DRENPA-3360 file (N, C-alpha, C; in nm, 2 decimals, always signed):
BEGIN
1 = MRVVRAAA = -0.47/-2.93/-2.09/-0.40/-2.79/-2.08/-0.26/-2.82/-2.13 ~ -0.23/-2.73/-2.23/-0.06/-2.72/-2.25/-0.01/-2.61/-2.20 ~ +0.09/-2.61/-2.13/+0.15/-2.50/-2.08/+0.29/-2.46/-2.16 ~ +0.30/-2.32/-2.19/+0.43/-2.29/-2.27/+0.47/-2.20/-2.18 ~ +0.61/-2.21/-2.13/+0.66/-2.12/-2.05/+0.77/-2.01/-2.11 ~ +0.77/-1.89/-2.07/+0.84/-1.81/-2.12/+0.90/-1.72/-1.99 ~ +1.02/-1.68/-1.98/+1.07/-1.62/-1.84/+1.07/-1.47/-1.87 ~ +1.09/-1.43/-2.00/+1.09/-1.27/-2.05/+1.00/-1.25/-2.15;
9 = LEEVVSLL = +1.00/-1.10/-2.20/+0.93/-1.08/-2.31/+1.00/-1.12/-2.43 ~ +1.11/-1.13/-2.43/+1.19/-1.17/-2.55/+1.18/-1.31/-2.59 ~ +1.17/-1.40/-2.49/+1.14/-1.53/-2.50/+0.99/-1.56/-2.58 ~ +0.88/-1.45/-2.54/+0.76/-1.47/-2.61/+0.77/-1.43/-2.75 ~ +0.86/-1.33/-2.79/+0.89/-1.27/-2.92/+0.93/-1.40/-3.00 ~ +1.04/-1.45/-2.94/+1.10/-1.58/-2.99/+0.98/-1.71/-3.04 ~ +0.90/-1.72/-2.93/+0.79/-1.84/-2.94/+0.69/-1.79/-3.07 ~ +0.67/-1.66/-3.07/+0.57/-1.62/-3.18/+0.64/-1.62/-3.31;
17 = SEGQAPTF = +0.77/-1.61/-3.30/+0.81/-1.59/-3.45/+0.87/-1.73/-3.52 ~ +0.86/-1.86/-3.42/+0.89/-1.96/-3.48/+0.77/-2.02/-3.58 ~ +0.81/-2.10/-3.66/+0.73/-2.17/-3.78/+0.64/-2.22/-3.72 ~ +0.63/-2.30/-3.61/+0.53/-2.37/-3.54/+0.49/-2.31/-3.40 ~ +0.47/-2.18/-3.43/+0.42/-2.11/-3.29/+0.31/-2.19/-3.21 ~ +0.32/-2.19/-3.08/+0.19/-2.26/-3.01/+0.07/-2.16/-3.01 ~ -0.05/-2.21/-3.01/-0.16/-2.15/-3.00/-0.21/-2.12/-2.85 ~ -0.23/-1.99/-2.81/-0.25/-1.96/-2.68/-0.40/-1.94/-2.67;
25 = DLVLTDYR = -0.47/-1.98/-2.55/-0.60/-1.95/-2.52/-0.60/-1.85/-2.42 ~ -0.49/-1.84/-2.33/-0.47/-1.77/-2.22/-0.34/-1.73/-2.20 ~ -0.32/-1.61/-2.15/-0.19/-1.55/-2.12/-0.19/-1.53/-1.97 ~ -0.10/-1.61/-1.88/-0.10/-1.59/-1.74/+0.03/-1.54/-1.72 ~ +0.05/-1.41/-1.65/+0.20/-1.34/-1.64/+0.19/-1.26/-1.52 ~ +0.31/-1.28/-1.46/+0.33/-1.17/-1.36/+0.32/-1.04/-1.43 ~ +0.33/-0.93/-1.33/+0.33/-0.80/-1.39/+0.47/-0.75/-1.41 ~ +0.54/-0.76/-1.33/+0.72/-0.73/-1.35/+0.78/-0.84/-1.40;
33 = LPNGATGA = +0.84/-0.81/-1.51/+0.93/-0.91/-1.59/+1.06/-0.85/-1.62 ~ +1.15/-0.94/-1.65/+1.29/-0.88/-1.67/+1.30/-0.78/-1.76 ~ +1.40/-0.70/-1.76/+1.44/-0.60/-1.85/+1.34/-0.47/-1.88 ~ +1.25/-0.47/-1.74/+1.16/-0.36/-1.75/+1.04/-0.40/-1.80 ~ +1.00/-0.52/-1.87/+0.90/-0.53/-1.93/+0.78/-0.57/-1.84 ~ +0.66/-0.57/-1.88/+0.55/-0.60/-1.79/+0.45/-0.68/-1.87 ~ +0.37/-0.75/-1.76/+0.27/-0.87/-1.83/+0.19/-0.79/-1.93 ~ +0.14/-0.68/-1.91/+0.05/-0.62/-2.01/+0.11/-0.59/-2.15;
41 = QVIELVRQ = +0.23/-0.58/-2.14/+0.30/-0.58/-2.28/+0.30/-0.72/-2.33 ~ +0.33/-0.83/-2.25/+0.33/-0.97/-2.31/+0.20/-0.97/-2.38 ~ +0.08/-0.96/-2.30/-0.06/-0.98/-2.35/-0.07/-0.91/-2.48 ~ -0.04/-0.79/-2.47/-0.07/-0.69/-2.60/+0.02/-0.75/-2.71 ~ +0.14/-0.80/-2.69/+0.24/-0.87/-2.79/+0.18/-0.99/-2.85 ~ +0.11/-1.09/-2.77/+0.05/-1.20/-2.80/-0.08/-1.18/-2.89 ~ -0.14/-1.06/-2.85/-0.27/-1.04/-2.93/-0.24/-0.96/-3.06 ~ -0.10/-0.92/-3.08/-0.10/-0.86/-3.22/-0.07/-0.97/-3.32;
49 = NRSHIGVA = -0.04/-1.09/-3.27/-0.02/-1.20/-3.36/-0.17/-1.24/-3.42 ~ -0.18/-1.23/-3.55/-0.31/-1.31/-3.61/-0.41/-1.38/-3.54 ~ -0.34/-1.50/-3.51/-0.40/-1.62/-3.44/-0.46/-1.61/-3.29 ~ -0.39/-1.48/-3.24/-0.42/-1.47/-3.09/-0.50/-1.34/-3.07 ~ -0.57/-1.29/-3.15/-0.64/-1.13/-3.13/-0.70/-1.13/-3.02 ~ -0.80/-1.25/-2.99/-0.88/-1.24/-2.85/-0.83/-1.31/-2.75 ~ -0.72/-1.35/-2.73/-0.67/-1.41/-2.63/-0.70/-1.36/-2.49 ~ -0.74/-1.44/-2.39/-0.75/-1.40/-2.24/-0.63/-1.37/-2.19;
57 = GLVMTGDT = -0.63/-1.28/-2.10/-0.52/-1.22/-2.03/-0.53/-1.23/-1.87 ~ -0.46/-1.28/-1.81/-0.46/-1.25/-1.64/-0.31/-1.23/-1.58 ~ -0.31/-1.11/-1.53/-0.19/-1.05/-1.48/-0.18/-1.06/-1.32 ~ -0.09/-1.11/-1.28/-0.07/-1.12/-1.14/+0.02/-1.02/-1.06 ~ +0.02/-0.96/-0.96/+0.11/-0.85/-0.92/+0.10/-0.85/-0.76 ~ +0.21/-0.82/-0.70/+0.21/-0.78/-0.56/+0.20/-0.62/-0.54 ~ +0.18/-0.54/-0.66/+0.16/-0.41/-0.66/+0.01/-0.36/-0.67 ~ -0.04/-0.30/-0.55/-0.18/-0.27/-0.53/-0.20/-0.13/-0.57;
65 = SPERLIEA = -0.12/-0.07/-0.65/-0.14/+0.09/-0.68/-0.26/+0.08/-0.78 ~ -0.34/+0.18/-0.78/-0.46/+0.22/-0.89/-0.40/+0.21/-1.02 ~ -0.28/+0.24/-1.06/-0.22/+0.24/-1.18/-0.21/+0.09/-1.26 ~ -0.19/-0.02/-1.17/-0.18/-0.15/-1.20/-0.34/-0.18/-1.25 ~ -0.41/-0.15/-1.19/-0.57/-0.18/-1.22/-0.61/-0.11/-1.35 ~ -0.58/+0.02/-1.36/-0.60/+0.08/-1.48/-0.52/+0.03/-1.61 ~ -0.41/-0.02/-1.59/-0.33/-0.08/-1.69/-0.39/-0.20/-1.74 ~ -0.43/-0.29/-1.64/-0.48/-0.42/-1.69/-0.62/-0.38/-1.78;
73 = QKVECRLL = -0.71/-0.28/-1.71/-0.84/-0.24/-1.78/-0.81/-0.21/-1.93 ~ -0.69/-0.12/-1.95/-0.68/-0.07/-2.08/-0.64/-0.19/-2.18 ~ -0.55/-0.30/-2.13/-0.54/-0.43/-2.23/-0.64/-0.54/-2.21 ~ -0.77/-0.49/-2.14/-0.88/-0.59/-2.11/-0.84/-0.71/-2.07 ~ -0.77/-0.72/-1.94/-0.75/-0.85/-1.89/-0.76/-0.84/-1.73 ~ -0.76/-0.94/-1.68/-0.81/-0.96/-1.54/-0.67/-0.95/-1.46 ~ -0.69/-0.90/-1.33/-0.57/-0.85/-1.23/-0.61/-0.93/-1.11 ~ -0.49/-0.99/-1.05/-0.50/-1.08/-0.91/-0.38/-1.02/-0.85;
81 = HKPVNPGD = -0.41/-0.98/-0.72/-0.30/-0.93/-0.65/-0.26/-1.05/-0.56 ~ -0.11/-1.04/-0.53/-0.03/-1.15/-0.48/-0.05/-1.12/-0.31 ~ -0.05/-1.22/-0.23/-0.03/-1.37/-0.25/-0.18/-1.40/-0.32 ~ -0.19/-1.49/-0.42/-0.29/-1.52/-0.51/-0.35/-1.64/-0.45 ~ -0.47/-1.64/-0.38/-0.56/-1.74/-0.33/-0.58/-1.83/-0.45 ~ -0.56/-1.97/-0.42/-0.60/-2.08/-0.54/-0.74/-2.08/-0.58 ~ -0.83/-2.05/-0.49/-0.96/-2.03/-0.52/-0.99/-1.92/-0.61 ~ -0.94/-1.81/-0.57/-0.95/-1.68/-0.66/-0.90/-1.71/-0.81;
89 = LKRALIAC = -0.76/-1.78/-0.80/-0.71/-1.81/-0.92/-0.81/-1.89/-1.02 ~ -0.86/-1.99/-0.97/-0.95/-2.08/-1.04/-1.06/-2.00/-1.08 ~ -1.13/-1.92/-1.00/-1.24/-1.85/-1.04/-1.20/-1.75/-1.15 ~ -1.07/-1.70/-1.15/-1.05/-1.58/-1.27/-1.00/-1.67/-1.38 ~ -0.96/-1.79/-1.38/-0.92/-1.87/-1.50/-1.07/-1.91/-1.56 ~ -1.16/-1.96/-1.49/-1.31/-1.99/-1.56/-1.35/-1.86/-1.59 ~ -1.35/-1.76/-1.55/-1.43/-1.62/-1.59/-1.35/-1.62/-1.72 ~ -1.23/-1.63/-1.74/-1.17/-1.59/-1.87/-1.23/-1.65/-2.02;
97 = F = -1.31/-1.77/-2.00/-1.35/-1.84/-2.07/-1.50/-1.83/-2.05;
% end
């Protein structure tokens, strides 16, 4: 497994615009990101890239409002509530593939 780290949506944009952009099999992201961005936006952005159309997405959040679940469903990704149990994370990662 190769991990590519990005701290903000803008960094993901930069990664995708590089000549040798990494290939993503999964986007694992927090819901709330800097500058008002969300993990769902990151997943959508990555999927807009030709080579990542069907990439799996997993969003983690401490926000338990029903809106978070609805938003995750809209972008067809899994949602885990914090604190995330390692076993739950493992099962969610396996289910993504």
